[in-house]
TIVO-875056 format. One record per atom (N, C-alpha, C): atom name; residue in one letter; x, y, z. Coordinates in pm, whole numbers. Layout:
! residues N
+----+---+--------+--------+--------+
|  a | r |   east |  north |     up |
+----+---+--------+--------+--------+
| CA | A |      X |      Y |      Z |
...
+----+---+--------+--------+--------+
END
This chain:
! residues 150
+----+---+--------+--------+--------+
|  a | r |   east |  north |     up |
+----+---+--------+--------+--------+
|  N | M |   2128 |   4151 |   6165 |
| CA | M |   2061 |   4117 |   6077 |
|  C | M |   1914 |   4068 |   6042 |
|  N | R |   1857 |   4222 |   5921 |
| CA | R |   1710 |   4184 |   5863 |
|  C | R |   1728 |   4137 |   5769 |
|  N | Y |   1618 |   3975 |   5764 |
| CA | Y |   1606 |   3918 |   5716 |
|  C | Y |   1495 |   3932 |   5558 |
|  N | S |   1480 |   3952 |   5386 |
| CA | S |   1350 |   3975 |   5404 |
|  C | S |   1240 |   3861 |   5337 |
|  N | H |   1113 |   3826 |   5326 |
| CA | H |   1044 |   3763 |   5292 |
|  C | H |   1153 |   3654 |   5197 |
|  N | R |   1171 |   3738 |   5058 |
| CA | R |   1249 |   3647 |   5016 |
|  C | R |   1328 |   3554 |   5032 |
|  N | R |   1420 |   3679 |   5061 |
| CA | R |   1511 |   3561 |   5091 |
|  C | R |   1539 |   3440 |   5195 |
|  N | L |   1463 |   3453 |   5313 |
| CA | L |   1399 |   3351 |   5406 |
|  C | L |   1327 |   3222 |   5301 |
|  N | F |   1200 |   3287 |   5162 |
| CA | F |   1172 |   3149 |   5178 |
|  C | F |   1286 |   3107 |   5081 |
|  N | A |   1399 |   3138 |   4909 |
| CA | A |   1472 |   3099 |   4903 |
|  C | A |   1604 |   3013 |   4939 |
|  N | L |   1607 |   3112 |   5100 |
| CA | L |   1668 |   2956 |   5211 |
|  C | L |   1633 |   2808 |   5248 |
|  N | A |   1518 |   2888 |   5271 |
| CA | A |   1439 |   2797 |   5340 |
|  C | A |   1439 |   2652 |   5205 |
|  N | T |   1388 |   2729 |   5102 |
| CA | T |   1373 |   2604 |   4940 |
|  C | T |   1504 |   2524 |   4975 |
|  N | A |   1656 |   2621 |   4962 |
| CA | A |   1734 |   2567 |   4946 |
|  C | A |   1755 |   2434 |   5046 |
|  N | V |   1691 |   2482 |   5155 |
| CA | V |   1746 |   2399 |   5283 |
|  C | V |   1660 |   2245 |   5268 |
|  N | S |   1571 |   2244 |   5207 |
| CA | S |   1428 |   2171 |   5129 |
|  C | S |   1523 |   2094 |   5092 |
|  N | A |   1549 |   2115 |   4936 |
| CA | A |   1669 |   2070 |   4818 |
|  C | A |   1720 |   2013 |   4910 |
|  N | A |   1799 |   2078 |   4988 |
| CA | A |   1926 |   1986 |   5016 |
|  C | A |   1929 |   1866 |   5121 |
|  N | G |   1800 |   1881 |   5144 |
| CA | G |   1756 |   1761 |   5252 |
|  C | G |   1682 |   1702 |   5141 |
|  N | A |   1655 |   1674 |   5090 |
| CA | A |   1568 |   1619 |   4984 |
|  C | A |   1707 |   1494 |   4899 |
|  N | L |   1831 |   1564 |   4907 |
| CA | L |   1901 |   1552 |   4790 |
|  C | L |   1986 |   1386 |   4913 |
|  N | V |   2010 |   1483 |   5005 |
| CA | V |   2081 |   1391 |   5144 |
|  C | V |   2074 |   1222 |   5181 |
|  N | A |   1870 |   1345 |   5161 |
| CA | A |   1841 |   1115 |   5160 |
|  C | A |   1758 |   1094 |   5127 |
|  N | C |   1790 |   1135 |   4960 |
| CA | C |   1762 |   1084 |   4827 |
|  C | C |   1851 |    973 |   4816 |
|  N | R |   2010 |    974 |   4836 |
| CA | R |   2152 |    919 |   4830 |
|  C | R |   2179 |    844 |   4982 |
|  N | S |   2114 |    872 |   5070 |
| CA | S |   2162 |    795 |   5175 |
|  C | S |   2055 |    641 |   5245 |
|  N | A |   2116 |    570 |   5305 |
| CA | A |   2047 |    492 |   5310 |
|  C | A |   2105 |    419 |   5473 |
|  N | T |   2007 |    370 |   5518 |
| CA | T |   2067 |    291 |   5662 |
|  C | T |   2011 |    161 |   5665 |
|  N | A |   2041 |    138 |   5814 |
| CA | A |   2013 |    -64 |   5827 |
|  C | A |   1825 |      4 |   5859 |
|  N | P |   1759 |    -48 |   5942 |
| CA | P |   1846 |   -250 |   5885 |
|  C | P |   1783 |   -365 |   5736 |
|  N | R |   1825 |   -265 |   5615 |
| CA | R |   1830 |   -244 |   5437 |
|  C | R |   1757 |   -416 |   5444 |
|  N | D |   1812 |   -500 |   5530 |
| CA | D |   1841 |   -579 |   5504 |
|  C | D |   1723 |   -765 |   5569 |
|  N | R |   1640 |   -674 |   5623 |
| CA | R |   1573 |   -684 |   5708 |
|  C | R |   1387 |   -727 |   5651 |
|  N | A |   1424 |   -632 |   5528 |
| CA | A |   1310 |   -657 |   5449 |
|  C | A |   1213 |   -745 |   5394 |
|  N | V |   1184 |   -724 |   5370 |
| CA | V |   1030 |   -861 |   5288 |
|  C | V |   1002 |   -758 |   5152 |
|  N | V |   1090 |   -844 |   5041 |
| CA | V |   1056 |   -789 |   4938 |
|  C | V |   1017 |   -895 |   4835 |
|  N | T |    938 |   -847 |   4726 |
| CA | T |    841 |   -927 |   4641 |
|  C | T |    827 |   -905 |   4487 |
|  N | L |    804 |   -937 |   4405 |
| CA | L |    862 |   -883 |   4278 |
|  C | L |    711 |   -998 |   4193 |
|  N | M |    661 |   -882 |   4144 |
| CA | M |    554 |   -990 |   4015 |
|  C | M |    534 |   -904 |   3928 |
|  N | A |    567 |  -1002 |   3798 |
| CA | A |    610 |  -1064 |   3664 |
|  C | A |    498 |  -1055 |   3565 |
|  N | T |    457 |   -971 |   3495 |
| CA | T |    325 |  -1044 |   3343 |
|  C | T |    354 |   -942 |   3271 |
|  N | P |    390 |   -953 |   3097 |
| CA | P |    393 |  -1121 |   3044 |
|  C | P |    535 |  -1263 |   3129 |
|  N | T |    506 |  -1317 |   3149 |
| CA | T |    667 |  -1328 |   3150 |
|  C | T |    734 |  -1440 |   3043 |
|  N | N |    611 |  -1445 |   2965 |
| CA | N |    669 |  -1540 |   2810 |
|  C | N |    679 |  -1387 |   2646 |
|  N | V |    745 |  -1420 |   2651 |
| CA | V |    771 |  -1261 |   2581 |
|  C | V |    822 |  -1256 |   2437 |
|  N | A |    805 |  -1131 |   2330 |
| CA | A |    863 |  -1201 |   2222 |
|  C | A |   1004 |  -1074 |   2233 |
|  N | A |   1121 |  -1167 |   2213 |
| CA | A |   1253 |  -1014 |   2203 |
|  C | A |   1205 |   -894 |   2153 |
|  N | G |   1226 |   -812 |   2226 |
| CA | G |   1141 |   -659 |   2282 |
|  C | G |   1015 |   -680 |   2282 |
|  N | D |    914 |   -709 |   2348 |
| CA | D |    797 |   -705 |   2450 |
|  C | D |    836 |   -653 |   2608 |
|  N | T |    792 |   -560 |   2646 |
| CA | T |    752 |   -527 |   2720 |
|  C | T |    660 |   -634 |   2837 |
|  N | V |    762 |   -606 |   2932 |
| CA | V |    788 |   -728 |   3032 |
|  C | V |    776 |   -565 |   3194 |
|  N | H |    653 |   -573 |   3259 |
| CA | H |    568 |   -502 |   3370 |
|  C | H |    519 |   -577 |   3478 |
|  N | L |    655 |   -492 |   3555 |
| CA | L |    672 |   -557 |   3712 |
|  C | L |    683 |   -443 |   3809 |
|  N | L |    610 |   -507 |   3972 |
| CA | L |    547 |   -516 |   4043 |
|  C | L |    612 |   -479 |   4194 |
|  N | G |    724 |   -419 |   4259 |
| CA | G |    811 |   -438 |   4241 |
|  C | G |    757 |   -398 |   4483 |
|  N | I |    753 |   -518 |   4558 |
| CA | I |    664 |   -484 |   4691 |
|  C | I |    765 |   -519 |   4763 |
|  N | A |    815 |   -443 |   4841 |
| CA | A |    801 |   -401 |   4949 |
|  C | A |    816 |   -346 |   5139 |
|  N | F |    820 |   -433 |   5147 |
| CA | F |    770 |   -441 |   5341 |
|  C | F |    842 |   -419 |   5428 |
|  N | N |    857 |   -372 |   5487 |
| CA | N |    922 |   -329 |   5620 |
|  C | N |    855 |   -457 |   5800 |
|  N | P |    893 |   -483 |   5824 |
| CA | P |    910 |   -571 |   5953 |
|  C | P |    929 |   -562 |   6054 |
|  N | T |   1017 |   -404 |   6079 |
| CA | T |   1092 |   -368 |   6195 |
|  C | T |   1045 |   -239 |   6228 |
|  N | A |   1116 |   -197 |   6320 |
| CA | A |   1082 |    -68 |   6420 |
|  C | A |   1130 |     27 |   6376 |
|  N | D |   1212 |     12 |   6244 |
| CA | D |   1352 |     82 |   6265 |
|  C | D |   1276 |    127 |   6061 |
|  N | T |   1345 |    318 |   6074 |
| CA | T |   1254 |    297 |   5953 |
|  C | T |   1357 |    313 |   5894 |
|  N | I |   1336 |    278 |   5767 |
| CA | I |   1459 |    238 |   5683 |
|  C | I |   1424 |    287 |   5498 |
|  N | L |   1614 |    308 |   5532 |
| CA | L |   1593 |    469 |   5427 |
|  C | L |   1651 |    383 |   5297 |
|  N | A |   1561 |    329 |   5102 |
| CA | A |   1654 |    340 |   5069 |
|  C | A |   1598 |    371 |   4894 |
|  N | G |   1748 |    376 |   4787 |
| CA | G |   1770 |    470 |   4716 |
|  C | G |   1901 |    573 |   4662 |
|  N | Y |   1966 |    602 |   4581 |
| CA | Y |   2033 |    564 |   4580 |
|  C | Y |   2092 |    683 |   4379 |
|  N | G |   2181 |    828 |   4384 |
| CA | G |   2166 |    923 |   4266 |
|  C | G |   1952 |    961 |   4248 |
|  N | C |   1932 |    934 |   4348 |
| CA | C |   1801 |    961 |   4293 |
|  C | C |   1710 |    833 |   4281 |
|  N | T |   1766 |    763 |   4237 |
| CA | T |   1646 |    631 |   4219 |
|  C | T |   1482 |    579 |   4320 |
|  N | P |   1425 |    521 |   4229 |
| CA | P |   1295 |    507 |   4348 |
|  C | P |   1367 |    389 |   4468 |
|  N | G |   1322 |    408 |   4588 |
| CA | G |   1382 |    351 |   4663 |
|  C | G |   1360 |    134 |   4669 |
|  N | I |   1275 |    135 |   4537 |
| CA | I |   1330 |    -71 |   4466 |
|  C | I |   1348 |    -53 |   4354 |
|  N | E |   1437 |   -106 |   4340 |
| CA | E |   1480 |   -140 |   4197 |
|  C | E |   1535 |   -298 |   4157 |
|  N | F |   1491 |   -299 |   4066 |
| CA | F |   1511 |   -404 |   3977 |
|  C | F |   1534 |   -433 |   3858 |
|  N | Y |   1702 |   -572 |   3898 |
| CA | Y |   1815 |   -632 |   3796 |
|  C | Y |   1701 |   -803 |   3729 |
|  N | A |   1772 |   -762 |   3598 |
| CA | A |   1804 |   -886 |   3559 |
|  C | A |   1926 |   -964 |   3539 |
|  N | A |   1927 |  -1087 |   3484 |
| CA | A |   2052 |  -1146 |   3512 |
|  C | A |   2017 |  -1284 |   3362 |
|  N | A |   2130 |  -1159 |   3335 |
| CA | A |   2064 |  -1220 |   3104 |
|  C | A |   2069 |  -1416 |   3191 |
|  N | P |   2063 |  -1519 |   3049 |
| CA | P |   2091 |  -1682 |   3036 |
|  C | P |   2238 |  -1634 |   3085 |
|  N | G |   2390 |  -1526 |   3049 |
| CA | G |   2463 |  -1640 |   3029 |
|  C | G |   2566 |  -1622 |   3200 |
|  N | G |   2394 |  -1563 |   3255 |
| CA | G |   2508 |  -1481 |   3424 |
|  C | G |   2447 |  -1320 |   3457 |
|  N | A |   2523 |  -1253 |   3340 |
| CA | A |   2540 |  -1089 |   3449 |
|  C | A |   2449 |  -1043 |   3490 |
|  N | S |   2473 |   -980 |   3602 |
| CA | S |   2333 |   -931 |   3547 |
|  C | S |   2318 |   -842 |   3558 |
|  N | T |   2220 |   -712 |   3506 |
| CA | T |   2192 |   -583 |   3485 |
|  C | T |   2087 |   -451 |   3580 |
|  N | S |   2143 |   -348 |   3681 |
| CA | S |   2024 |   -293 |   3722 |
|  C | S |   1956 |   -290 |   3573 |
|  N | L |   1849 |   -308 |   3569 |
| CA | L |   1696 |   -186 |   3458 |
|  C | L |   1703 |   -105 |   3503 |
|  N | Y |   1795 |     18 |   3597 |
| CA | Y |   1706 |     86 |   3600 |
|  C | Y |   1917 |    158 |   3530 |
|  N | A |   1949 |    107 |   3510 |
| CA | A |   2127 |     89 |   3434 |
|  C | A |   2090 |    251 |   3312 |
|  N | G |   2102 |    307 |   3331 |
| CA | G |   2066 |    480 |   3133 |
|  C | G |   2016 |    483 |   3192 |
|  N | L |   1969 |    536 |   3284 |
| CA | L |   1854 |    608 |   3333 |
|  C | L |   1823 |    719 |   3435 |
|  N | V |   1748 |    778 |   3409 |
| CA | V |   1750 |    990 |   3446 |
|  C | V |   1664 |    974 |   3570 |
|  N | F |   1658 |    969 |   3660 |
| CA | F |   1567 |   1020 |   3755 |
|  C | F |   1550 |   1152 |   3763 |
|  N | T |   1422 |   1222 |   3831 |
| CA | T |   1438 |   1357 |   3968 |
|  C | T |   1457 |   1305 |   4056 |
|  N | C |   1553 |   1468 |   4147 |
| CA | C |   1590 |   1409 |   4183 |
|  C | C |   1490 |   1395 |   4379 |
|  N | E |   1303 |   1413 |   4343 |
| CA | E |   1282 |   1451 |   4458 |
|  C | E |   1278 |   1297 |   4545 |
|  N | L |   1218 |   1353 |   4675 |
| CA | L |   1177 |   1250 |   4734 |
|  C | L |   1098 |   1178 |   4700 |
|  N | K |   1121 |   1003 |   4622 |
| CA | K |    915 |    934 |   4598 |
|  C | K |    918 |    852 |   4797 |
|  N | D |    864 |    861 |   4775 |
| CA | D |    710 |    722 |   4909 |
|  C | D |    820 |    580 |   4886 |
|  N | S |    894 |    532 |   4884 |
| CA | S |    948 |    426 |   4731 |
|  C | S |   1058 |    421 |   4848 |
|  N | N |   1129 |    575 |   4850 |
| CA | N |   1277 |    604 |   4976 |
|  C | N |   1185 |    582 |   5101 |
|  N | V |   1196 |    646 |   5219 |
| CA | V |   1144 |    597 |   5333 |
|  C | V |   1081 |    450 |   5318 |
|  N | L |   1075 |    395 |   5415 |
| CA | L |   1004 |    251 |   5461 |
|  C | L |    928 |    295 |   5615 |
|  N | A |    859 |    306 |   5638 |
| CA | A |    842 |    295 |   5802 |
|  C | A |    839 |    188 |   5844 |
|  N | P |    813 |    193 |   6021 |
| CA | P |    813 |     75 |   6076 |
|  C | P |    674 |     30 |   6035 |
|  N | G |    598 |    -83 |   5916 |
| CA | G |    471 |   -189 |   5901 |
|  C | G |    456 |   -155 |   5809 |
|  N | E |    583 |    -38 |   5758 |
| CA | E |    463 |    -18 |   5620 |
|  C | E |    538 |    -73 |   5499 |
|  N | T |    462 |   -121 |   5377 |
| CA | T |    422 |   -182 |   5255 |
|  C | T |    483 |    -45 |   5087 |
|  N | D |    599 |    -11 |   5079 |
| CA | D |    574 |    -10 |   4926 |
|  C | D |    544 |   -102 |   4796 |
|  N | S |    562 |    -55 |   4709 |
| CA | S |    575 |    -29 |   4568 |
|  C | S |    578 |     32 |   4498 |
|  N | V |    658 |     -4 |   4368 |
| CA | V |    711 |     97 |   4283 |
|  C | V |    702 |    -13 |   4095 |
|  N | V |    663 |     43 |   3988 |
| CA | V |    579 |    -30 |   3861 |
|  C | V |    721 |      1 |   3794 |
|  N | F |    776 |    -87 |   3739 |
| CA | F |    874 |    -20 |   3634 |
|  C | F |    816 |   -168 |   3435 |
|  N | A |    818 |    -37 |   3326 |
| CA | A |    828 |   -160 |   3265 |
|  C | A |    898 |   -191 |   3187 |
|  N | W |    969 |   -293 |   3151 |
| CA | W |   1057 |   -369 |   3174 |
|  C | W |   1074 |   -361 |   2896 |
|  N | R |   1129 |   -345 |   2856 |
| CA | R |   1119 |   -376 |   2734 |
|  C | R |   1204 |   -496 |   2704 |
|  N | T |   1230 |   -538 |   2679 |
| CA | T |   1347 |   -699 |   2687 |
|  C | T |   1437 |   -611 |   2557 |
|  N | P |   1539 |   -722 |   2627 |
| CA | P |   1656 |   -778 |   2538 |
|  C | P |   1592 |   -830 |   2418 |
|  N | T |   1693 |   -836 |   2310 |
| CA | T |   1605 |   -909 |   2172 |
|  C | T |   1736 |  -1032 |   2213 |
|  N | A |   1874 |  -1041 |   2267 |
| CA | A |   1947 |  -1208 |   2311 |
|  C | A |   1756 |  -1256 |   2355 |
|  N | L |   1791 |  -1407 |   2305 |
| CA | L |   1703 |  -1479 |   2366 |
|  C | L |   1770 |  -1558 |   2457 |
|  N | G |   1615 |  -1620 |   2544 |
| CA | G |   1648 |  -1690 |   2700 |
|  C | G |   1618 |  -1677 |   2826 |
|  N | V |   1605 |  -1703 |   2919 |
| CA | V |   1568 |  -1653 |   3019 |
|  C | V |   1684 |  -1614 |   3096 |
|  N | Y |   1491 |  -1505 |   3187 |
| CA | Y |   1632 |  -1364 |   3220 |
|  C | Y |   1585 |  -1430 |   3289 |
|  N | Q |   1674 |  -1334 |   3487 |
| CA | Q |   1564 |  -1396 |   3567 |
|  C | Q |   1591 |  -1267 |   3693 |
|  N | V |   1488 |  -1237 |   3656 |
| CA | V |   1457 |  -1093 |   3770 |
|  C | V |   1420 |  -1076 |   3890 |
|  N | R |   1489 |   -986 |   3985 |
| CA | R |   1461 |   -968 |   4070 |
|  C | R |   1402 |   -843 |   4128 |
|  N | A |   1315 |   -807 |   4239 |
| CA | A |   1372 |   -689 |   4266 |
|  C | A |   1439 |   -669 |   4437 |
|  N | G |   1415 |   -524 |   4524 |
| CA | G |   1522 |   -583 |   4650 |
|  C | G |   1516 |   -348 |   4636 |
|  N | L |   1533 |   -373 |   4758 |
| CA | L |   1542 |   -215 |   4772 |
|  C | L |   1707 |   -178 |   4719 |
|  N | A |   1713 |    -71 |   4648 |
| CA | A |   1804 |    -34 |   4593 |
|  C | A |   1935 |     10 |   4675 |
|  N | Y |   2046 |     -4 |   4644 |
| CA | Y |   2163 |    161 |   4726 |
|  C | Y |   2264 |     93 |   4583 |
|  N | S |   2398 |    146 |   4587 |
| CA | S |   2517 |    194 |   4557 |
|  C | S |   2548 |     96 |   4582 |
|  N | D |   2570 |    -19 |   4605 |
| CA | D |   2664 |   -105 |   4669 |
|  C | D |   2515 |   -245 |   4611 |
|  N | G |   2455 |   -262 |   4529 |
| CA | G |   2386 |   -334 |   4465 |
|  C | G |   2226 |   -325 |   4556 |
|  N | L |   2184 |   -500 |   4466 |
| CA | L |   2043 |   -486 |   4538 |
|  C | L |   2032 |   -528 |   4740 |
|  N | R |   1958 |   -520 |   4786 |
| CA | R |   1910 |   -562 |   4982 |
|  C | R |   1783 |   -620 |   4991 |
|  N | S |   1788 |   -695 |   5091 |
| CA | S |   1658 |   -736 |   5062 |
|  C | S |   1575 |   -861 |   4966 |
|  N | P |   1642 |   -884 |   4875 |
| CA | P |   1584 |   -930 |   4770 |
|  C | P |   1485 |  -1028 |   4690 |
|  N | S |   1421 |  -1059 |   4598 |
| CA | S |   1345 |  -1078 |   4520 |
|  C | S |   1350 |  -1201 |   4590 |
|  N | P |   1274 |  -1352 |   4568 |
| CA | P |   1282 |  -1441 |   4501 |
|  C | P |   1288 |  -1396 |   4361 |
|  N | A |   1423 |  -1474 |   4224 |
| CA | A |   1377 |  -1441 |   4125 |
|  C | A |   1269 |  -1505 |   4033 |
|  N | Q |   1207 |  -1413 |   3943 |
| CA | Q |   1138 |  -1443 |   3852 |
|  C | Q |   1201 |  -1506 |   3724 |
|  N | P |   1155 |  -1584 |   3670 |
| CA | P |   1190 |  -1610 |   3535 |
|  C | P |   1054 |  -1580 |   3374 |
|  N | I |   1226 |  -1479 |   3362 |
| CA | I |   1096 |  -1412 |   3174 |
|  C | I |   1176 |  -1485 |   3058 |
|  N | T |   1128 |  -1541 |   3044 |
| CA | T |   1140 |  -1571 |   2904 |
|  C | T |   1085 |  -1553 |   2817 |
|  N | V |   1235 |  -1482 |   2763 |
| CA | V |   1274 |  -1404 |   2584 |
|  C | V |   1235 |  -1514 |   2444 |
|  N | R |   1123 |  -1468 |   2385 |
| CA | R |   1210 |  -1648 |   2257 |
|  C | R |   1151 |  -1573 |   2087 |
+----+---+--------+--------+--------+
END
């Protein structure tokens, strides 16, 4: 069977895109052994102000870790409200489904994700965490960072 260059290019593009989609939605162990830290600034804000979050993940294992789901970055942020309900700060956001550097943590690699969180209008202390993003929640979560909304 004869293939034109155009058909081969289209096929290669389709295979490449499908691979990126699968990688974007896949997750493998040892996801629970990564070391994730969170930095936030400022930590005392007025309702509706923006807090800048930096999630940093380090893979201390000999295995590659794939993180992310539904095209999210590999590092996700959750906030627990004063009443205790925890919500992904990515909820309701739409991401392009390109494979991001943070989706693949090679052995010994460190990756980071920055996120600007517009704080809610409800006052109180929110407990924010970063962790590897999976459809069933955070893995290797960071210690909680309290953010006071006044």
